[in-house]
C-alpha positions in Angstrom: 13.0 -47.6 128.5 13.5 -44.1 128.1 17.4 -44.5 127.7 17.5 -47.5 125.0 19.7 -46.0 122.1 18.1 -45.9 118.8 21.1 -47.5 117.1 23.5 -50.4 118.6 26.3 -52.2 117.5 27.1 -55.9 117.4 31.0 -56.2 117.8 33.8 -58.7 118.7 34.5 -58.8 122.3 35.8 -60.7 125.2 33.4 -62.5 127.9 34.3 -62.4 131.4 36.9 -65.4 131.3 38.4 -63.5 128.4 37.0 -65.8 125.9 36.4 -64.2 122.2 32.4 -63.7 121.8 30.2 -60.8 120.4 28.9 -58.4 122.8 26.4 -55.3 122.1 27.8 -51.6 122.1 26.0 -48.3 121.4 29.5 -47.0 119.7 30.9 -49.2 116.3 34.5 -49.1 117.6 34.8 -48.3 121.7 38.5 -48.5 121.6 41.8 -48.9 118.8 41.4 -52.1 118.8 37.8 -52.5 117.1 37.2 -52.1 113.6 33.9 -50.2 112.7 33.7 -52.0 109.4 33.5 -55.3 111.2 30.5 -53.6 113.8 26.8 -55.2 112.6 24.8 -52.0 113.1 21.3 -52.7 114.4 18.2 -50.0 114.5 15.3 -49.8 116.9 12.1 -51.5 115.0 10.2 -48.6 116.4 12.1 -46.2 114.6 12.6 -47.6 111.2 9.4 -46.4 109.6 9.6 -43.2 111.0 13.5 -42.6 109.5 12.3 -44.5 106.1 9.5 -42.3 105.4 9.8 -38.9 107.3 8.2 -36.3 105.5 5.6 -38.4 103.8 2.0 -38.0 104.2 0.7 -41.5 104.3 -2.7 -42.3 103.3 -6.2 -43.5 104.8 -5.7 -47.0 104.7 -5.9 -48.9 108.2 -2.6 -50.8 107.0 -0.7 -47.9 105.7 2.8 -48.8 105.3 4.1 -45.1 105.8 1.8 -44.1 109.1 1.7 -47.7 110.3 -1.2 -50.0 111.3 -4.1 -47.6 113.2 -7.6 -48.4 114.4 -10.7 -46.9 113.9 -11.9 -45.2 110.9 -10.0 -45.9 107.5 -10.1 -47.6 104.1 -9.2 -51.3 103.9 -8.6 -51.4 99.9 -4.8 -51.5 100.8 -2.0 -49.2 100.9 -0.6 -47.5 97.5 1.8 -45.1 99.2 5.1 -46.5 97.5 3.1 -47.8 94.8 2.2 -44.1 93.9 5.4 -42.6 95.1 7.1 -40.2 92.5 10.7 -40.7 91.5 12.1 -38.5 93.7 10.2 -40.1 96.9 11.1 -43.5 95.6 14.8 -42.6 95.4 15.2 -40.6 98.8 13.3 -44.1 100.2 16.3 -45.8 98.4 19.3 -43.7 99.7 17.5 -43.8 103.6 17.5 -47.8 103.1 21.1 -48.0 101.7 22.1 -45.4 104.6 20.6 -47.8 107.2 22.4 -50.7 106.0 25.4 -48.6 106.3 26.2 -47.8 102.9 26.7 -49.2 99.3 28.9 -51.8 100.7 26.7 -53.1 103.3 26.6 -56.7 103.7 23.5 -58.2 103.1 
């Protein structure tokens, strides 16, 4: 799907008969009647790892959390990328998670 957006929102809308329902949109507030704070943000799964760990090298483990599962040569001892991350890397990871969830006041 080459034109599939990376981020979409579930917003309040109306069906074809005018009944209230939830609809998908690529804008959290496509009209003046929409409140962007009420939109639920969704990020495509294939972009989450890439956005969270941008700039991280990863390790040789075949199930590395940073680079993702891979086949071929590698270790099987378990990925320690997050466990061995520096305080600044963990802080950056935390900030990225908060941003992906919509800020500090994001609903859980």
